[in-house]
C-alpha positions in Angstrom: 0.0 0.1 0.1 2.9 2.3 0.6 4.2 1.7 -2.5 0.9 2.7 -4.5 0.8 5.9 -2.5 4.2 6.9 -3.1 3.7 6.2 -6.9 0.8 8.3 -7.0 2.3 10.8 -5.0 5.6 10.8 -7.2 3.1 10.4 -10.3 1.3 13.6 -9.5 4.4 15.4 -8.5 5.8 15.0 -12.3 2.4 15.6 -13.9 2.5 19.2 -12.4 6.4 19.7 -13.2 5.3 18.7 -16.7 2.5 21.1 -16.9 4.4 23.6 -15.5 7.3 23.4 -18.2 4.8 22.9 -20.9 2.7 26.4 -20.1 6.3 28.1 -19.5 7.3 26.9 -23.4 4.3 28.0 -24.9 4.9 31.4 -23.5 8.4 31.1 -24.3 7.3 30.3 -27.7 4.6 32.8 -28.6 8.0 35.5 -28.6 10.2 33.8 -30.7 9.6 35.4 -34.1 10.4 38.2 -36.0 9.1 41.4 -34.9 8.1 44.8 -37.6 7.9 48.1 -36.0 4.5 49.9 -35.9 3.6 54.0 -36.9 6.1 55.9 -36.1 5.7 60.3 -36.9 8.6 60.1 -39.0 9.7 57.4 -41.8 10.9 54.5 -39.9 11.1 50.7 -39.7 12.7 48.5 -37.0 12.7 44.8 -36.8 13.3 42.5 -33.6 14.3 38.9 -34.3 13.8 37.0 -30.8 15.9 34.0 -31.5 15.2 30.5 -30.0 18.9 30.6 -28.2 17.5 33.5 -25.9 19.4 36.3 -27.7 17.8 38.4 -29.9 19.0 41.2 -32.8 17.6 44.3 -33.6 17.7 46.8 -36.6 16.2 49.6 -37.6 16.4 53.0 -39.5 15.1 56.2 -40.2 15.7 58.7 -43.0 19.4 58.5 -43.2 20.1 56.9 -39.8 20.2 53.6 -38.7 21.0 51.5 -35.9 21.1 48.1 -34.4 21.4 45.9 -31.3 22.6 42.5 -30.0 21.5 40.8 -26.9 19.9 38.2 -24.3 16.5 38.0 -23.4 15.1 36.4 -20.6 11.2 35.5 -19.6 9.6 36.8 -16.7 5.6 35.6 -16.0 4.8 36.6 -19.2 6.8 39.5 -20.1 10.1 39.4 -22.3 12.9 41.2 -20.9 15.7 42.7 -22.8 19.1 43.6 -22.3 21.5 44.6 -25.0 25.7 43.5 -25.1 28.0 46.0 -24.9 28.8 47.2 -28.6 32.5 46.0 -29.8 32.9 49.1 -31.9 32.6 52.9 -31.4 29.5 54.2 -31.8 26.5 56.5 -30.0 24.6 54.7 -27.8 21.0 56.0 -27.6 18.2 54.1 -25.4 15.5 52.1 -26.8 12.0 54.3 -26.1 14.1 57.0 -24.8 13.4 58.9 -27.9 12.0 62.3 -26.2 13.1 65.7 -25.4 13.7 64.8 -21.6 16.7 63.2 -22.9 17.9 66.5 -24.9 17.4 66.8 -28.9 19.6 65.5 -31.6 23.1 66.7 -31.3 23.4 67.5 -27.4 25.9 65.4 -25.6 23.9 64.1 -23.0 21.3 62.1 -25.7 24.1 60.3 -27.5 26.7 59.0 -25.3 30.2 57.2 -26.8 29.8 53.2 -26.5 33.8 53.9 -25.3 35.2 57.3 -23.4 37.3 58.8 -25.8 36.8 56.2 -28.9 37.2 58.0 -32.2 34.2 57.8 -34.0 34.3 57.2 -37.7 30.8 56.8 -38.5 27.4 58.2 -37.4 26.7 54.6 -36.4 24.0 54.0 -33.3 23.6 51.6 -31.0 20.0 51.1 -29.3 20.6 50.0 -25.6 17.8 47.9 -24.1 18.5 47.5 -20.4 15.9 45.6 -18.7 13.3 46.6 -21.7 10.3 44.9 -21.3 7.4 43.9 -23.6 4.6 42.1 -23.5 2.3 40.1 -26.1 -1.7 41.4 -26.4 -3.7 40.6 -29.5 -0.9 39.4 -31.4 1.0 42.7 -30.7 4.7 43.2 -28.9 3.7 46.0 -26.5 6.3 48.1 -25.2 6.4 48.7 -21.4 7.5 52.2 -20.1 10.0 52.3 -17.6 11.7 54.9 -15.5 14.4 54.9 -18.1 12.1 55.6 -20.7 9.0 57.2 -19.3 8.6 60.1 -22.0 5.4 62.7 -22.2 6.0 61.9 -26.2 6.3 58.1 -25.9 2.6 57.7 -27.1 3.5 59.2 -30.3 6.5 57.4 -30.8 4.9 53.7 -30.3 7.4 51.4 -29.7 5.4 48.8 -30.3 6.2 45.8 -32.7 3.4 43.6 -34.9 4.4 40.0 -35.9 6.2 39.9 -39.2 7.9 37.0 -40.2 8.4 33.8 -38.0 11.1 32.7 -37.4 12.4 29.1 -37.6 11.8 26.7 -34.4 
């Protein structure tokens, strides 16, 4: 009898773990895709590719400028959190979602910092910094969560959300 009870308890425990892992995988798999930016007030496009190996690639461009970012991601509850790798080359750093007057106007020192203190900038490359940047999925849209770093008054106009583009290979 003890043996049967032990087997029932063990099988219940294993079933619980399997269900939990299944739910976590379902949430995770919803994010693994190629996402395209939504409407901006200027000609702009961006692609955020969430890779299966817990890395991401981000590319954006507007008029004559472009930026990129690479980093790692993790899931907490139903939210994906992105953190950039440090860039290897000399470039200007910009905070993703922090494109508002609170951070200064283009060309002012406090809006664009260099990736390395005294590096010699040969191009005007921009690198988007994702620092605990959070998104969640709502109605098949990747919705950007505001934080203290990017709490801009005019953020609504800059809509940093993404829609599902081309699904990546899993």
